N, C-alpha and C positions, 0 to 999 in steps of 0.2 A: 260289862256293859258294851254294847255293840258300838263301834266306831263307824261314822258317816265318812264315806269316802268324798274326795277332794270335790267331784263333780257335784256331790249333792249339797255340800258346803258351800260352793260357788253360786249354785241356784239359789240356797236359801239367803245368804248374805247379800245377794244383788237385789232382793226384794226387801231388804230392810232399810227403811228411809229416813230414820233417826240416826244422824251422825254420831250423837253421844253413844247410842248402844253399839255401834260399830267399834268407837273407840274402846269401849269396855272389852270388846270381843278380842282385841290386840293382846289383850294381857292374860288369855285363857291358857294359851301354851304356843310353840313355835308354828305348830302347823296350822292353826287358825289364823295366826299373825300374817303368816306367808299369803292367806287367802284374802284378808281383809286389807292390808295394804293397796294392792293395785286397784281394789275398788274405791276405797278412799280417795286416792289420787287421780284416779278416772273421773271421779263425780266432782272433783275440785272445780269451782267456777270462777273462771279469769274474772269475772265482772264483780266479784265478791269483795269489796274493799271493806276490810275490817281490821281490828286490831291484831287479828293472827296473820295478817297476810305479809308481815316482815319476817315471821318465823317459816312460814312457806318459802319465801324469796331466797332466805338464806341457805336453806336447803337445796334449792336449786343452783345457788353459787358455789355451794360445797361440792358439786358434781361437776364442775368446770375441771378440766384436764390440767396438768402440770403446765404444758406448753401454754395453754391458754392463761393461766395465772402468771407467768413469766412475762407473756407478751403485754399483759395489761400493766403488770408492775414496772416494765421497761420503759412504758409510756405514761409513767406516773398516775397510774389509777391504782388506787389502793381499796381492796375489797374490806367489808367490814369484818372487823374483829371476833365479830359473833359466829362467823361460817366455821364449818368443821375443817380442822388441817388435813385429816385423812378423809378418803371417800366413804361414804354412808354404806351402810349394811346393804341396803336396797339401791337399785337404778331407777329412783323414782321417776326420772324424766321419760322412760321407756313406757310407763303408765300413764302419763298425762295426755290431754288433748292438745294439740299444737296453739300456741299462744297468739292471741292477736295482736296488734301493734301496741295498743294502749297498755296491755300487760307487760310487755317489755319496756315501755317508756316508764311505767310507775318503778321497774326493778333499777333501771339505769338513774331515776331521779333518786331514788333510796341510798344507791351506792356512791353518787356523786355528790351527795350532802357531806359527804367526808372530804371532799377536794374542791378545786376551784372548777364550778361545772361551766364547761364549754363544749361547742358541738363536736369538735374534733373528737374528745374523749367519749363524749354521747355516742358517736358513731362506731368508735372501736368496740366499746363496751357491748353495745347491740349487736355489733358483729360476732363477736366471739359467744354472746347467749343463742343467737340462732344458730350458729355452726353446731353448738351443743345439743339443740332440739334436732335438727337436720340429720346430725348422724345417728341419734338415739330414738327418735319415733319413727315407728314401723307403719305403712300403710295409712298415712293419715287421709281421712275421708273429707275434711273441709278445710279451706285455706282462705284467709282473709288477706290479701297482699297488696297493701298501701302504701309500701315505703321503699326506699331505694336498695335495700339490701338485697343482693343476687341470691336467693334463697335457692334457685335451681342449679347453681354453680357450685355450691358448698359441697364437700365430701359426704356422701350417703344420700343425696337428693334423688337419685334414682329409686331407691328403695322406699325413702320416705314418702314420695309424692306418686308413685305409680298408680296408686288405687283411689285418687282423688275423684271424689263425686260431685263436689261443690268448689268453685272457684270465683271469687269475689276479688277484681283486679283493677288498679288504677293506671292504665298504661302511661301516665305523665309522671309518674312516681318510679315505676318499676325499670328497670336497667334493659334494655332493647334485646342485649345479648340473653340475659336470664329470661326474657319473655321468649325469645326463640328456643331457648333450650326446654322449658316448660311443655312446648309442644311436642317435643320428643319423648318427654318422660311419660305424661299422662295423655290417656288415649281413650278413657272412660268417663268423662265429664257427663253427668246428667244435668247438671246447671252450672251457667256461665253468665256472671253479672260484671259489666264493663263500666265504669265510673269515667267521666271526665274524656269521653272518646271526642277527639277533636277532628279527627281525618282518618282514612284508610292507613292502616299500617300493617305493612306484609307478616309482622309477627303474630298479629292477632288473625290475620287471614289463615295463616299456618296453623294456628292454635284451633280453630275452627274446623280446618279441613282433616285435622288428625284424628279427631273424634269420632267414636263409632256407633254412642246411642245419646246422642246430645238432644235433650228434651226440652229444657228451659232455658231461654236465653232474654236477658235484660240488658239494654244499651242505653246508658245515659250520657247524652252528649254534653260536652263543654258549650253553652249557649253564646259564649262571645268568640269562640272559634270555630264554629261550625264550618265545615268544609266538604267535599266531595267523598261520598261512601260507597261509591260503585263498587269496588273490589269487595268491600265488607258484605254489601248486599249480596253479590253473587257467591259470596261464602256461604250465607245463611241460605241460599236457594238451594245450593248444592246438599243441602242438609234436610231438604223438604220431605225426606221419607221419616225422619225421626223427630223434627221439631214439633212440639205440641203448644208450648206457651212462649209468647212472645212480647216483649215490652220494647217500645220505641219513644224515645224524644227527639230524634232525629230524623231528618229526611234523606230520602236516597234519589239520585238523579236517574237511577237504573228502574225500569220495569221490570226486571229479571226475577224480583223476590216474589215467587209464587210458592206458597206452602199449602200445598192440598191437603194436609193432615192436621193443620192448625186447628186447635179448639180454643184457646185463650189468646186474645189479642188486646194489649194496653197501649194506647197511645196518649202521649202528654206532651205539653210544650207550649209556649207563646211564639208565634211566628210573623215573619213581615208577610207582605203582601205579595211578594215574588216567591217565597217559599210555599206560601199557600196555594199559588198558581201552580207550583211543581208538584205539590201534594195532590191536588186536584186530579192532574195527569196521571200520577202514582195509582190511585184509586181507581181512575177510569180501565187501568189495564188489569190490576189484580183481581183474584178471586180466592176467597176463603170458604169453600162450601162447607167443611164440617164444623164451621166456627159454632161455641156453644156460650163462649162469654167473652162481653167488649167492654172496656173499660176506657173512657176517653176523657181527658182532661186539657183545657186548653182552648185556643182561637181557632179551633176547625169549623168549617163552615158546616151546618146540618145537612146542606145539600149532598155533600161530599159522603157525609155517613150515611145517608139514605143511599146512596150510591152502593157504598159498600154493603149494607145489610140485604139490599135487594138481589145481591148475587150469592146469598148464603142459601142453605137446602132448608132453611126454617128450622134450625135446631137449636138457635140461641135461645137460652134459658136464663142468663143474667145478663143485664146491660145497666152500666153507670155513667152518666153524664154529667159532667161538671165544669162550668164555665164556658161552655162551648159559643160560639156565634149563633145568637138567637135569630138569625135572618132566616126566613123559609122554614121556622120550626114545624110549619103543619105538614111541610114535606115530609120530615123525619117522623112525625107522629103517625102519618099513614103507613111509611115503611114499616115501622114497629107493630102496627095493627095489623097490617097485611101480610107481613113476611115472619112475624115472630109468634105465631100462635102458640108456641110451646113454653113462652116466656113465663118465669117464675118470679124472677127479682128484677125490679125497675127503680132506678133512681133517675131523676131529672128535673129540670126546670121547666112547668107545664102550668099553662094556662087552663082554670078549671072547664071552660067550655070545650075543651079539647080532650078532656080526660074521658068522656063518654064511648068515645069511638074505640079507645084503648081498653076499657074496661068490658064493652060489649063483645070484642073480637079475642081478647087474652083472657081465656077461661080457665087458665092454670095458673094466674098470679098468686102467689103466696105472701110476696112483701113488695109493698110500693113506699116510695119514698119521694115526696113532692115538695118543691121550691116553686116560689112564683114571685112575681114582682110587684104585687100590692102592698100598700102600707099596712101598718098594725090597726088603724082605725077604720078601714074599710070592711064594714059589718056585712054587706051583700055578698063580698067575694068568698068570704069565710063561711058563710051560710050557704051559699051555692055550693062550695067545694064539699060541705058535709052532705049536702043533701043528694049530690050526684054520687058520693061514696056510699050512702047508704041505700041508693035505688039501683045502682048498677055494678056494685060490687060482686063478684063470682063467689062461689062458696068457699072455694079455696083461699082467699083472700082472708089472712088473720092476722098480718102484721103491718099497720100502717104510721106512716111518720108523715106530717105536714109541716109548713111553714107557720109562722106566727101570726097570721093574720086573725083579728079578731072575729068570733062569732058569737051568736045569743046563746043565752043559758038554754032557752026553748029548744032551738035546732040542735044543739048538743045532745039534750035529752031524747030527742027524737031519732038521733043518729045512732045511739047505742041501743035505744028499743029494737032498732031495725035488724040488730045482730044477735037477738035472744036465742034464735034459733040456730044460729052458726056464731058461737061465741069467737072474741078475738084474743090472740095470744098478747098482743101488747098494741097501744094507742099512743104514740108520742107525738108531742109538739115543741118544735124548735124555740128557743128562747123563751120557755114557760115562765121565767122570772117575772115578766111583765104582769103576769094576771094569773099567778098561782094561786091565791085565794079566792078568786073570782068563780072558778070552774072545781074547786078541789072537793066540795061538798058533792057534786053531781057524779064525778067521776068516781069517788069512793064508794058511792052507793052501787054503782054497776060492777064494782071490783067485788063487793061484799056479795052482790047475787050471781057472781061467775060470769057474768057478759063479757068482762075483759080481765085477763089476768094480771098485767102490768101496766103502769101508766106513769110517766115521768111528771104528770101534774100531781100524783100522789106518791112520791117516791118512798115513803115510809109504810105503805098499806101493807 
């Protein structure tokens, strides 16, 4: 019988999704075992809290070097008696994905159940476990760094983190020297997500400046400590040739953040009047000509959003507006209708009488999700909305979600009839539990006739 070479075995076993089958392969022979073990450990989910987790954690602790074991013992940290006294046959750590902070926390909690749990012991044990992973994991692709352990200062960090593609970081938790060091180690970040950003930090500026292909940046400010972000803004501007996706829930006092290649912009947050006035100036200066997706949540004035939209090149295909200031909403609607002719997906709060302009001008709409301020017993508003959708929807519109205004059964029937030549993929109504039984028979009829494929009014059709 011909033997498959190692490369073929790796391809085959990587396609096996059943963990039990892979475990069986371990017992076939030594060669199969050497191939399967790395696959099993690489596929282990750190979020998998089950009864076997303690066995997995014991194996990790068994790989702690003798120096770490002695150090922990000197600090009265007793490792579980179930761990191996000698190193295991495989260096399992080298096969693992780098653990998130919650997984390390669960390991420390398991160990310190044998002792009097205290923060000092917890910190020392965390330190030795992280040192183990940093020294043994090569070319880590993703790191969620939200703890105080100085990971980039541990031995082996330059090898471990040099190929990072995604970094999630909380600068309020991370040691400043370690944060500065990571900017020297990793130069090829694709994604950078910063939590609790409360001010300009030179270490963050250095981190951004050192990147060569930074495409996706998300910055979440600490709302209680928002300060000046001028230097951070300027650092982002210096990456205008590479950044494609940007999320901000902070405001900058600098108008220098001009990202000509940006395709996705997300803005969120609830601002004071002074901050909103600063943001107005911000939008009056900036341009995002190639913008394709716009996500907005918070108290930003619609006039400012209209200003931003008018300065694009008409390539916006997705727009989501949630909780925005409704003052001058008509200005925003006109900006979308006149400058977003290619738009395919639109989510926003909208009065039915303003919908006609959007449906008439935006002939590429595929999905629309509408909310409005009418009460559930306002029959005329619900009927008006369905009639407008029936009369003005472009042929491309197949996904419709509306808010829970009441509408008559007669108009609902007419609405579905209007889509007989251009069937809907789905028709959803928010808060359907108010009147599920009232419309279920009507919707089920049109589902059975193929006029609409799905509807949450008939969830089991």
